[in-house]
N, C-alpha and C positions, 0 to 999 in steps of 0.2 A: 669463426675461422679456425683452421687447423694448421698444425706444424708436423713435419715429417721428422721422425727420430730414427736414426740408423744404428744397428748393432751387428757386429760380426760374431757369428757362433759357428764353430765347426767349419770354418773356411767359407761360410756363406753369409751374404749381407741380407739383413732383414730390416725393412723399412716399416715403421708403424706411424699411422696418422693419429694424432691426438689433439684435443682442443687446446687452444692457446693457454687457457688458465691452468691446465694440467701439465703442459709441456715443461715449464721450468722446474716444477717439483719432480717430474719423472726423470728429467735430465740429471738432476742432482743425485737421485737415487741410483740411477744407472752408473754414475761415476763412482759411487760407493761400492757397488756390487760387482762391477765388471771393468775390464780394460776398455774404456769407451773409444780409444783411438786405434785399437788393434783387434786381433782375433781372440776369441774366448773359446776354451774347450767346453764340451758339453757338460763335463763334471762341474765347471764353474756355474753353469746355468742351473744345474740340479741343486748345488749348494745354496745359491741365491733363492731359489724357490722354497727350499726347506726353511731358510732363515726368515723369509717373509711370512710363511705359514706359522712359524713359531711366534712371530710378532703378533699375528692375528689371534693366535691361541691365548697369548697373554692379555691382549686387549679384551677378548671375549670374557675371560675370567674376571677381569677387573670390572667390566660392565655388569656381570652377574652379581658380583659382590656389592656394587653400588645400588643395584636394583633391590637386592635383599635388604640393604641398610635402609633404603627409602620405604620399603614395605614394612619394616620393623618400626618405623616412626609413626605409622598410621595404624 
């Protein structure tokens, strides 16, 4: 099943359908990055996008380090 999550950006409402198991996680993340109850400027969207990509960059680097450490063990 899926849930609908709404977010207002630039005066427009956007509804996204996501799986139930992902909906709680996404709702919490949206609350951290956006004004979940009101309008969000496009600049806020861009800042959130950059933050999330930075998080992915850090995760990718950590994974590469861990893989390298595992390769060095064998």
